[in-house]
N, C-alpha and C positions, 0 to 999 in steps of 0.2 A: 378722699376716699370713702367717707360716710355721706349720707343724705344731710343736707344742710340747707336751710334758708337762703337763696340768693346764689346758690352755686353756679359757677360757670361750666358745668360739666358738659352741657351740649353745644355751647358756643365758643369754648376757650380757643379752638383751633383756628378761628377766624381773627383773631387778634395778631398784630405784627409779631414776628419772631423777635427773639433777644437779639441786640447788637452788642452786648456785653457777656463777659464771662460770668458776671455776677448777678444775680436777681434778687431784689429785695421786694417782699409783700408786706407793707406797713398796715394792712387790714387783711391779715392772713386767711381766717376762715380755714376752708378745706384746701387751700392753695392750689387750685386746679392748675393755673399757669405754671407755677413751679413743679408739678408733677408731669407736666408736659414735657419739660425741659430739666428733668430731674436730675441729670449729670452735670448741671452748671454749679456753681457756688451759690448756695441758696441760704437767703437769710429771712426768716419769718419772725414778724412782729405782730403780737395779738394782744388786745385788752381783756378778753373774756378768759379767766384762768381755766375754765372747764376745757376750752379748746386748747390752750397750751399744755395743759397736763395730759390730755390725750394724745397729742402729737409726741411728748416726750416718752410716754408710756409706749406708744408704738414702735419707737426707735430701739427699745430694749427686748421687744416680744420676739418670740420665735413664731415661725409658722404653726406649731402646735397650740402654742398659746391662743392663737387666733382661731383656728379651725375647731379647736374643743370647746369653745364659748356656746354656751346654752341659747338654743333657739326658742323663741316665745311662741305660743299658739295664741290664737285670737282672744282677746279679753284677759289675757294673763298680765300680771303686774310685776315690775322688776323689783319692787319691794318684797315680793313674797319668795324670793330666792337669794341664796347665798352666791356672792361674787368673789373672785378672788382679789379684786381691788376696785375702788370706786370708778377708775378710769374704764374698766370691762364693763361695769354697769351703765356707765356713761355712753359708751359706744352702742350697746344694745339699745339704748334709749334713743339714739339717733336713727337707727335703722329698722324700727319697729312701726312706723308711721311715715307719713309723707316728708317732705323736707322740713324739720323743724328748726326753730332757731334757738332752742334749748333741748336736752334729753328729755323725752317723754317716758312716761311710766308704763301705760297700758297698750298693749299690741293691738294695733288697729285691723279690721278687716281687710282693708285695702292691701296691706303688706303680708297679711298670713292666709287669705282665703282667695281673694281675687288675683293676687300675685304671690302665690304659696313660695315660690323659689327666690324671694327677694333677699331674706336672710342669708341663704347659703350663697347666694350670688354675690352679695357684698362682703361676707367674710371670706370667701375663696378670692376676691379681688384684692382687698386688703393683704392676705397671706402672701400673695403673688407679687406684692409690690414692696414689701417690707424693706428690701435690701436697697431701694432708691432712696429712702430717706435717712439712712444711718448718718450720712455726712452733713446733714443741714443742721444749721444754727437757728434754734427756735428759742424765742424770749417773750416773756410777759412784758407789756409796755404799751404806750400810747405812741401813735405814727410820729409825733413831733418830737420825740426823743432820739430818733435816729440820725446818726451823723450823716450829713450831705457827702456824697462820695459818687465817683463815676461808677454806674451800675445801670441796669435795666430795671425801672421802678414800675412795678405792676400795682396800681393803686385802685382798689375795690371797696370804697367805703359804703357803709350804709347809704342806700340811695334817697336823695333828697325827699322824695314822696314815699316811698314804698319801705323804707328803712327804719320804721318805728317799731319793729317787732323783735329786734335783736335786744339782746342783754344791755348793750351800750349803743343804743339806736340814735336815729338821725337828729332827734331833738336836743342831743347832747353835743352835737357838731356845729361850729362855726364854719360855714361852708365858705365865707369870704376869705377867711384866714386859710383853710385847706386850698383854696383855688391858688393864693399867692405862694404857698408852700410847694404845691406842685411845680408851679413855674420856675421855681427857684432851684429845683433839683437839677443835679448833674448827671450828664448821661441821657439816657432814652427814658422818657415818662410816657406810660401808658395810663390813663385814667378811665374809669368805666361809670356809666350812669344809664338811667332810663330815660323816656321821653319827659319833656316838660321841666328839665333840670337846666338852669342857664348860670350856674355858678362858674362854668367854663364854656367856651364855644364848642359844645359837642355835637358831633355828626353822626348819622346812622351808620352802625356797622352790620347788623344781620338781624333778621326776624326769626324768632324761636318760639315753638310751641310749648307752653307748660301744661299742666295736668287739667286747667280749666279754660285757658285762653291763649290767644297768641300775643307776644309782647315783642318789641323792639328794643334791642341793646344799642346803646350810643357810645362813642369813644372820643376822647381828646389825646392827642399826643403832639409833642413839642418837636 
């Protein structure tokens, strides 16, 4: 729902649809795949507590809670204002600059002057989609703690080459172990990566344009 480094918002519709009534995202992030198929049984697992707390807070929010959130002007800092809770401050920190991996403090020119409607758009989008996430199960944890079960597994880890910017990034992942773990999952498995990753036999999925360059998404399925 909010801007996040590595989000699948532009390409998520190109991934295969779920074959099972349950979707598990063991590297949840902003859970774009689950949002697309929100009415399924959704189980999100995420290691970064800020993301988990933000999701759980949104599950309890009303539309007014979101729409009444302060909008920041260029150069303003989240530390200079009083917020209802830490999660509200973190949400704003994710939408006042480009797609960050952690909440930022200072509102960028890009999201306030060049694209002045960004905060309104994001907050309205979140408010309109709150009801979709009420039934989701969201928990803090590591991917390999999830019980193996019949489900559609959407596995979007920090990418081998470009995933170093996350709080828990690629340097902390044993990709050989992750590859074996992916192959052992029951049900449908969809694993995401970029080019030059070989821990699974990935194939090209779609080309997408980012803010600065065009990039290729790759996929492995069972």
